[in-house]
N, C-alpha and C positions, 0 to 999 in steps of 0.2 A: 923531697919536700915539694908541695904544690907551688906553682908559680902564679897563683891567682888569688884574688880577694873577691868573694862574691857576697859575703854576708854582712857587709859594712852597714847596711840599713837595718837589718833584722834585729839587731841588739836592742833597739828602742821599742820593739814591738811586743815581745812576749813577757807577760807578767804572771806571777803566782796569783792564785785566788780562784781558779776554775774548780769545778766539782771534782773531787777525788774519788775514784771508783775503788771498791773493795779489791785488795790485791790477793785475797785468798782463793779467788776463783778466776777462771778465764774471763777476760774483759776485752771487748772490742772498743778501742779508744776512738776510732774513726773509720769510716768506709768512704769509698770514692765519691766524686762530685755528682750532683744532680745534673740535669740537662741544661743548666744555666749557671753562669759564674759572674761575680763582680770583677772589676778591673781596678787595680791599684795604679797610682801614678808612678813615674819613673824614680821618684824620690819619695820616701814615706812622709806623709803629712797628716796621718790620722783619718783620712777619708778615702772612700772609693770614688772613682770618677764616673763610672758608667757600668752597664750590665750587658752581657752577651747571652743569647740563647733563648730557650723556651720561655715564652711570655707568661705561661701559666704558673711558673715557679715564682712565688711572691717574694721570698727571701732566700736567695742562694746562700749556701754555707761553705762554699769554696770560692777562691778568687784567683785571678791571674796576676802574678808579679812580673813586671817587665823592667827590671832595674837596668838603667842606662840605655834603654831603647832609643836609638837616634830618631825614630819617628813613632811615638807612642800611639797605641790604640786609645781613642778618646770618645768615640761615638757609640751610642747604644745600637746593638744589632738584635732585633727581636724576631723570633720565629714561632710558627704554630707548634703546639704540643705534638710530640711524637714524630717530629721531622728532623732530618739532618740540618745543620747550619754551619756557616763559615763567616768569620770576621777576618779581614786581611787588609794590609796596605803594602808598601814597598819593602818593608823590613820584617814584617811579622805576619803569621797566619795561625789562627786558632780555628780548628775544625772539630765539630762534634758529629760522630757517627751514631745515630740512634739505632739503626738496624744493622745486624751483622752482615759481613761479606766474607763468606768462608774462603772464596778464592784468593782474596787479598789478606787472609789471616787477620781480619778485623772483627773482634767480638762486638756485641751490642754495647752501647754506652762507652765508646772509646773516644778519648780526646787526643787530637794531634796538635803538637806544638812545633812550629816551623819558624826559622829565622834566616836572615842573610845579612852578612856584613859587606856584601859586594854589590848591592843594588846600585845601578848607575848613578842616580841622583842623590842617594842617601847612604853613602858608604859609612861603615863604622870606623871611627878614628883608630889608628893603630895604637895599641897599648890600652885600649878601653875594653873592659869586660862587659858583655851584654848578657844578662841572665833572663831566662823565661821559665817560670815555674807555675805549676798548679799547687796552690797552698790551701790548707784547711783553716777556716777561721777559728780563732781561739781567744777566749776571754774578752769578747766584745772590744777588741783593740782598734777596730775601725768603725767609722760611721758610714752608713749606706749613702748612696747619692742623694737621698731625701733628707739626710742629716740625722736620721734615727740610728741608734746603735745597730750594727749588723748582728745577726744571730750567730751564736757560737756553736761550732760543729764538733770540735775536738774536746774530749773530756781528759783532764789531766790524769796522768798515771799515778799510782802509788809510789812511795819512795823506791828509787832504783835498787837500793841495797836490800830491799825486802822482796824483790821480784825473783822468779825463777826463769821466766821467759819474757823476752821483748822481741817481737817478730814483725816483719813487714812482708806482705804478699802483694804481688801485682804482675801484670803482663807488660812487657816492653817490646816494641818493634821499632828498630832504627830503620825508618823507611827511606831516608836519604842522608848522604853525607858527602859533600863536595867541597873543594877548596880551590880558590884562585891564587892563593899564596901572595896576597897583596901586601903583606906586612912581614916584618922580621919574625913575629910570633903569630902563628895561625893554628888554632886548635878548637876542639869542641869536647865537652865532657857531659856524660849523661849520669844523673845521680838521683838517689832517693835519700832524704835526710830528715832528721828530727832536731828539734830545738829543745833545750832544757834550761831550767832555772834552779837555783839552789836557795836554801833558806838563809844562806850567808850573803845573798845579793849578787851572786855571780851568774853568768849565763854561758851557754855553749851551743855550738852548731856541730852536729856529728853527721857526716855525709858519707854515704857508701857509693862509690863509683862503679857503675856497670861497664863503662867504657871511657877511656881517655884516648883521643885520636893520636896523641903523641906516643902512646904505649907506656906512659908512666904508671907505676904501681905505687900505692900508698899503704903504709903499714902504721896506721894511727899517726900519720904525719901532721905536724902543725901547719895550718894554712899560713901563707905569707901575710905578714902584718899582725899576726895574733900571737899571744894574747894582747888585748888592748882594752883599757878601761873596764876591766873586770869581765871581759868577754873572751871566751876561748873558741877555737875552731880546729877540728881534727878531721882528717880524711882517711878512709880505708877503702881499698879496692875490694871488689867482690871476691877476688882470689884469696885475699887475706882473711875474709870472713868465712867463706865456704869451701875454698879450694878450687872452685870452678873458674875456667878461663874468662878473660874479658870478652864481652859480647861484640860480635862483628856486624857491620851494617848489612851484610848479605845473609844473616842467620835467620831472618824472619822473626816471628813472635817468640819470645822466650818467657816462660812462666817462672817467677821467683817466689820463694817462700823460705825465709831464713831467720834464725834467731841470732841477734847480734848483741845480746846482753853482756856476754863475757868481754867482748871487745870494747863496748861502751864503758864498762866498769874500769877497764884498763886505762882508757882515756881520761876518765874522771880522776884516777889516781895521779895524773900528771898536773892537776890544777892546784890552786891555792887552797881548795877545800876538797881533799881526797876522799872524804867520807861519802860513799855512794848513797847512804840513807838520807843525806841532805838534799839530794837531787831528784827532780821529777821531769818527765817528758811533758812539754807544754805546746808543741807544735810539730807539724809535718809538712813537707813539701817535696815534690818530685819535678824533674824537668832537666834542663840543659843550660850550660854556660858556654860562652864562646868568645874568642878574640879573632881579629883579622878578617880575611875574606872567606869565611866558612859559610856553607849553606846546609844546615842540618834540619831534619824533620824526624820527630820521634812520636810514637803512638803509645798511650798509656791506658790501661784498663784494669778493673778489678782491684783497686787499691784498698788494702786493709792493714791497719796497725793494731796489734794485740799486745796486751801486757797482763801477766798473772804470776 
């Protein structure tokens, strides 16, 4: 069973009411971020605080979630169109690669997420989980820094019980993973996850782990602290979903494309509303979670969520 709680804030975020796509044909619910992203505060308050990246992108449709960041990113970082850019402080680095770098296995339009809990002046308190995600906007749940509603990127899926495929595809390169072992618990996990809502008012976070530095394997395990207030959270390792082993930091870029519908339906059956036809996907996020003196960096590209 996971020994972490990362979705404590998200349960207030996702609501039903987005456009429902026909489920009789292949549907792309969302594709990866543009060359600019909004930034959410460390605790959800309904508004984005700033924007990072390509200044020609008027309304980004993805955002950076930085839950429990001990030194949050709060300043705008604007770059010319078609250029790489980076936003960084002592605990966090967001880097965007516009151009590919074949030698470093970096495709075009790659986002790098980097954290540290061991920065000299801003250590992460032991026992605190710090999450860094790329998240697709959904249902106008946030206001942009100007106060106007942020554009919605992700289209809600059809009822889960009526789908035949629910798949995620992306590339992941774990570029760095170090630990100073400064706390009793030091770990990092890399995951891709969806959020769901039900017609009965319940919500769920379903996360697929590509790697957990402790070597933990999750088989639709309930996250610590859940269910809570009508919100469920389940974790599954990639080995449980596809049979492939956990990704290693030295493995370079790994391309994923997997159908996790069967495993998600199994998780739904464990909730207070086990009817999968009552549930729909309403959100997507990818990234990493950590505790202690870890210093991870992961690169994400080509993100696509499909349902049909």
